[in-house]
C-alpha positions as CSV (number, residue, x, y, z in Angstrom):
1,M,108.1,94.1,88.8
2,S,111.5,96.0,88.9
3,L,114.6,94.8,90.7
4,F,114.0,97.6,93.3
5,Q,110.4,96.5,93.9
6,N,111.5,92.9,94.4
7,A,114.3,93.9,96.8
8,A,111.8,96.2,98.7
9,K,109.3,93.3,99.0
10,V,112.0,91.0,100.5
11,F,113.2,93.7,102.9
12,N,109.6,94.5,104.0
13,K,108.9,90.8,104.7
14,A,112.1,90.5,106.8
15,V,111.7,93.7,108.8
16,T,108.0,93.5,109.7
17,P,108.3,90.5,112.1
18,L,111.4,92.2,113.7
19,L,109.2,95.1,114.8
20,N,107.5,92.8,117.3
21,A,110.5,90.8,118.4
22,P,111.8,91.3,122.0
23,V,114.6,93.8,122.4
24,V,115.1,94.4,118.7
25,G,111.4,95.5,118.2
26,D,111.6,98.1,121.0
27,R,114.6,99.7,119.3
28,L,113.3,99.5,115.8
29,S,109.8,100.9,116.9
30,K,111.4,104.2,117.9
31,S,111.8,105.0,114.2
32,M,109.8,102.3,112.3
33,A,106.1,101.6,112.1
34,V,103.8,99.5,110.0
35,I,101.2,101.5,108.1
36,S,98.0,99.9,106.8
37,Y,95.6,101.5,104.3
38,T,93.1,100.6,101.7
39,G,94.1,101.2,98.1
40,R,91.9,103.8,96.4
41,R,91.7,101.9,93.1
42,S,91.9,98.3,94.2
43,G,90.0,98.5,97.5
44,K,92.5,96.0,98.9
45,T,94.2,96.5,102.3
46,F,98.0,96.9,102.3
47,S,100.6,97.0,105.0
48,T,104.1,98.1,104.8
49,P,106.9,99.1,107.2
50,V,108.1,102.8,107.1
51,N,110.4,105.1,108.9
52,Y,108.8,107.9,110.8
53,Q,109.5,111.0,112.9
54,K,107.1,112.0,115.7
55,K,105.9,115.5,115.8
56,G,104.1,115.8,119.1
57,D,101.6,113.2,120.4
58,D,99.2,113.3,117.5
59,T,101.4,113.7,114.3
60,L,103.9,111.6,112.4
61,I,106.0,112.5,109.4
62,I,106.9,109.7,107.0
63,G,109.7,110.6,104.5
64,V,109.3,108.6,101.3
65,M,112.6,107.5,99.9
66,L,112.7,107.2,96.1
67,P,109.1,108.2,95.8
68,D,108.9,107.7,92.0
69,S,109.6,104.0,92.5
70,K,106.9,103.6,95.1
71,T,103.1,103.8,94.9
72,W,101.7,103.6,98.4
73,W,101.9,107.3,99.1
74,R,99.8,108.1,96.1
75,N,96.8,106.9,98.1
76,F,97.2,110.1,100.1
77,Y,97.9,112.5,97.3
78,P,96.6,115.0,96.5
79,D,93.7,114.2,98.8
80,P,94.0,112.9,102.4
81,G,93.0,109.3,103.2
82,P,92.5,107.0,106.2
83,I,95.5,105.2,107.6
84,T,96.4,102.9,110.5
85,V,99.8,103.2,112.1
86,T,101.1,100.4,114.3
87,I,104.1,101.1,116.5
88,G,105.0,98.2,118.6
89,D,101.7,96.7,119.9
90,A,99.7,99.9,119.6
91,A,97.7,100.7,116.5
92,R,96.3,104.2,115.9
93,N,93.9,105.4,113.2
94,G,94.4,108.7,111.5
95,T,94.4,110.7,108.3
96,A,97.4,110.9,106.0
97,L,98.3,113.5,103.4
98,A,101.2,113.3,101.0
99,Q,103.0,116.4,99.8
100,R,105.6,116.8,97.2
101,D,108.3,119.5,97.5
102,E,110.1,121.5,94.8
103,K,112.9,118.8,94.7
104,R,110.3,116.1,94.0
105,G,110.7,114.6,97.5
106,V,107.6,113.3,99.2
107,R,106.5,113.5,102.9
108,V,103.4,112.0,104.3
109,K,101.9,113.8,107.3
110,V,99.8,111.5,109.5
111,T,97.4,113.2,112.0
112,F,95.9,110.7,114.5
113,D,92.2,110.7,115.4
114,A,91.3,112.0,118.8
């Protein structure tokens, strides 16, 4: 495991509980959520905090920073896959699709189920 991956693991473990903490959680939840998904190869369920932007009531965009050093988004590339997004106390199911741009950046679009 790389130094970056170790640092990300520590960060994720520290941030995730803060998303449900009084006062701090309300503020963080305006731009951070926890996503949960099942790995396509492993079949295991994973959860990780991410930054997001709302696009209406039924869509989120997750920008993946340093995408070549992360693997979670590949579960939604090139084909969409199921995802659960938890913001504060509310969990919503949806479908995620990752897209690469010409600069090798990655964005994951989440469309919530009706």
